[in-house]
N, C-alpha and C positions, 0 to 999 in steps of 0.2 A: 356517291362521295358518303363517307367513313364518317360518325362519327364523333366526334370531339371527346376523349377521354378525361376524365375531371384529373389533374394532378396533384399532390399535396407536396405543400412546401420541403426538400428535404430533412430540415430540421424539425417541424412537426412532426413526420413519416415515421423519424426514427426516433421521435419520444410517445408517439404511438404504439412501437414495435418493444419501445425500452417496460412500457407499462406491466404486461402479461407477465414479464423476467420479476418485475418488482413482486407482483403477486405471489407467485411461484415462490420466490426469497423469502417471503412472509409465512406460506404455507407450512415449507419444507421446517424452517427455523424453530416453529410452533412445536410441530406433532414430533420432529426428532431429541428435541428437549425435555418433552414429557414422555418421550419414550422411554429415558431415565432414570434408574431406580435411586426413590430419593428424595425429596425439600427442604426447604428452609427450617421444617418444624424438627426433621431428625436432627438437622446440626445441630438447635439449638437445644433440645433436646440431649446430645451429644455433648455439649457443653455443660450440661448441668447437670448430668452425673448419671440423673434417671427425671422419668418425669410421667406422671400417670395417664392413662388412655383419656383423661376427658381435660387434662390439660393437652395432650397432644390433638385431640378435637375439636379443643378453642383453637389454636393457633392456628390450623389449618382451615378453619372456617374464618379466621380474622384473615388469613394470606389470600383467602379463595379457593385452595385445591382441593376441595371437599366435593365442588362440585362435576357433575358429568363434563367429560372434555370435550364435548363440543358446543356447549354453553362459555368452557375456560373460553373456546375456540373464536368464538362470536361478539364474547365481550373484548380479547384481544383487539379483534381485527376492527373493532366501532371505534377503540381509543387510538389504534393507528393512522385512521380515517381521520381521529379529527384531530392529528398529529399531538396525542398524550398518550407517552410510551409507559404509562404506568407509576408506579411507586414501589422504591426499593426499602423495604421492611427492615433488611439488615443495617441497612447508611440511613432512617428514618429520612430519608429526602427523593424527590423529585428524578425522576430516571433523566428524563431530557435535562434537568440542570446538574447533576451528576458529567453525564456525558458531555455537555459544552462546556464545563470547568475542564476536561480532560480532552478535548477533541485539539483544541489549538495545540498541542503539545505533541501529540503523536503529526498532526500534520504538519509544522515546523520541523521535527526527525525525517519524517518521509519526505518531506519536499526536498531538504536540505542532501539527502542520501540520494535519491533519484536524481539531483542537479547535477552532484561529484559524479555517479556512476555513469551518465547521460554524456556530459562534456568530455568529462579522463578515457572514457571507451572508446569511444566518438574518434578522439584525437590518437589513442593508440592506436586504437586498429586503422588509419587512414597511414599512420608512420610503420607498423607493421606492413602493410599492404603494397607500399609503395619501395619500400626497401628491403628486399627480398633478399633471401639466402645472406642477414648479413647477425656481425652482432646486436644489434639494433632490434632486430624481429628476435633471435634467439631468445633475448633479456625480456623484450614483451611478452613472450610465450612465456616465457617463467611466472613473468607474474600473470597471466590467466589461467595458468595451472594450479599456482599456488592459491588464487580464487576460489578453483571449482572446490580443490581437497580441504581448503582450510576448516573447518566446524566457525561458525560466526561466534559461540559461545567461549571458545579455547582462546579464539582471538583477542575477544573483548576481557578477556581475564589478563592475557598476555599480553595488554598494551595499560592495563591499569598496575600490574605490577611494577612497568618500564617509567609510565608516564608520572604515578603517583606516589608510587610508592621508592623508587627510586631513585626519582628525577626529581619529584614535588613539580612539576608545571602544570599539571590540570588537575583541577577535580575530580572527582569518582564517581560520582551520586547527587542524584535532583538535578534540574532544569536550572536552577540559580543555586545564588548561595543563600543559608536559611538568618533571618531578621537583619539583612543588606535590607538599608532604606536607599535605594539608588534609583536612580534618573538619568535622560539623556544619554551620554555614549558612552557613562562607567555602568548604567544599566544594558549596554547596548554589547559590552566586550565579555560582561560577566556570565550572559546567557552564552557569550560565542564560547568561551573556552570552557562550559557544560556541555557546550553540543560538539564539538569536535572529534571526542573521543568516540561515543555511541554513534555519530553518523559517518564517520571516516568510518566505523568497524561495516556498519550494513552497508554501507556504499562498496566498497573492497567485496563482501561477499556476492555482488551485482555485475559488477567492474568485468568478471571474466566473459560474461556473455556476452557483451554490449561490445568488447574488445573482437572476439571472436564473429561476429555476425558482421561487424561493420569492414572487418578483413576482407571477409568471406563476397559480402556483399560490394566493394571497389572493387577488390577481382575481375568480382562477374561483371560488373557495368565495361569495367577497362576492356572489355572484349567484344560489347556492341557495336554494331554498326556507324553510329553517329561519331564514338568518340576517333575510330579510324579513319572517318574522314574529317574530322575537325583536325587532327594528326597529318594525315595529306595537305591540310590547308596551310599548314604551315605554324599550327598554334602552339604557342608555346608550354612544356611539360607543365611549369607555375600554375599557367591558365588551363590547359587544359584537365588538373585536378580538380583544381578549385570552384568553375566556372560549371563542367560540365560532370564529370564526375562524381562528387561528393554532394550535388543535390538528389543527385537521383538516385546513390546508395543510401539517401535516408530514410527513405520511404521504407525499407524493415527495419529500422531501428523504434521510428516514428510508431507503427505498429507493436515493436515490442514492448515499447514504453505502456502503452496501454494496457498488456495483457500482464507484465509485471505488476502494474498496482496494486493486485487482488497479493499477489506472492511477496510481495512488501512487507503488506497488511500485517501477516501470520509474524513476516521473519524479525517483525521488529520487536514482538512479543518476548521472541526471548532477547535483542537488547535493550527491551525497558526493564528486565528485570536484574540482566549484569549489571547495570548503571543507574538502577535503582529510578528510569527516569519516569515523572509523573503521567504519564498518558494512558489510553484503552488500551495496550496492552495488559497494563497493571493491573488496571480497573477489569480487567475482562479474567484475570486469573484471580481475582479476590470473590469474582460471583462466582466462578467453578466450583471454587474451594467452597464456598459458604451455601454451596446449591439457590443460588439471589437469582431465580427465574426468571424475572420481568426486567430484572438491569442486563442478564447476557443478552436475554430476546431483544434489549433497546438498543447494545451493541449491535450486535449481529444484522440485526438493520439498516443501523445508522453505520455499518460499513460495507452490509451492501449493495445501499445506495452509492455509495460512493462510487463502488467499483463501476456501476450499472454505468454511471453521471461519469468515469472518466473516461471508459468503454466507447461512449459516446461519441467522447467529444476527443477520442484518435480515429475514430469514423471519420468524422468533419475533418481535421486536420489533416485525414493520409487525403480524403477525396479536395482538398485545396492544395494539396501540392502535387497531387495527380489528377488531372483531370480524365485521365478515362476511365477511371474508378466511377466517376459520378452515370455512363453509362450502363457499368455493369460491364466494362470491360472490350464493348464494342466496338469493332473500328466502324 
C-alpha cells in the first residue's frame, strides 16, 4: 500500500510558487537601479548650479546613499517586508502614499483599455474566422494590420488633433476637469470624457493581437473532432459557434490577457505622457529624471507584484475553464 502524499490546495501552492518570484523581483530591481550612475544628490547639485563636496556628502548622508551597498539592500528589504516602501526625498512624502494616489488612475486606464481590447478583439476575431475570404474579413485584417503598425504615441497625438483641436469634443489631458466640484453622474461623465482617448489608443495598440489570436484559435477549434461530431448530429451553425467553438477558443485569449498585463503597464507610460494622465507612468518618469531611487523602487515593486498576482489569477481562471490543466494535461 503506497503512503498517501500530502497535497496543497492549488491556490496555496501557486502562492508559494509566487513568493520566490517576488523575492527575485526585489533583488533585481534594487541592484539594477543601484548600478545606474548618479543619484538624487547629483540632480540637486545640478539644479543648484554648483555644490561643495561637504554639501554633497551631507545630502548623501541624509538620503542614506553613502552607506555600503549591502547595508542599503538589507535596510530596503526590511522596509519592504514591513510594508514600508520608504520616503521620497524629492516629493517629501511617503512612497506608499504617492503610489496610492496614482495607482487608481493607472488601474482605471489599463482596466478599461484591456476590457476594450479583449472584448472587441475577441468579437472581431470570431467574425473574421467565420466569414472567410469576404470583404468583412479583409476589413478586420486591415484593422489588425494598423494596430500592429501604428505607434501608440503617434496615434495619441493624432486623436488629440482631431477630437480636441479640430472638433473640440474631448479634453486632451488629465483625468478630470480641474477645479470642477462634480459628483454623481456629472463626475462619472467627466471622467469618462477624459478617459475615452487614452484608453482607446492604448486598447487599439493591443487590439490586433486579440483579433489574430482569436481568429486562428476559432479556426483551429473548428477542425477538432467534437465539432465534426456536433455538426454531424445536426447542430445549427449559430449553436455550433456559440456553444462549442467559442468557449474552447477563449483559452488562449485568457492566457494572453495575463501575459499582456505587464506589457500594458509599460505601454501606459507613453499614453500617460501624451495625455498627461496622472498615473504611475507619469510618476515613474519623474522618478527616473530626478533619480528618486526610493520612489522608483516602490513603483517597480508594486507593478511587478501586480504582474505576479495577475499571472496567478490567469492560471486559476485557465484551470477553471480547462479541467485538463489541473492534472497537468494527463489523460
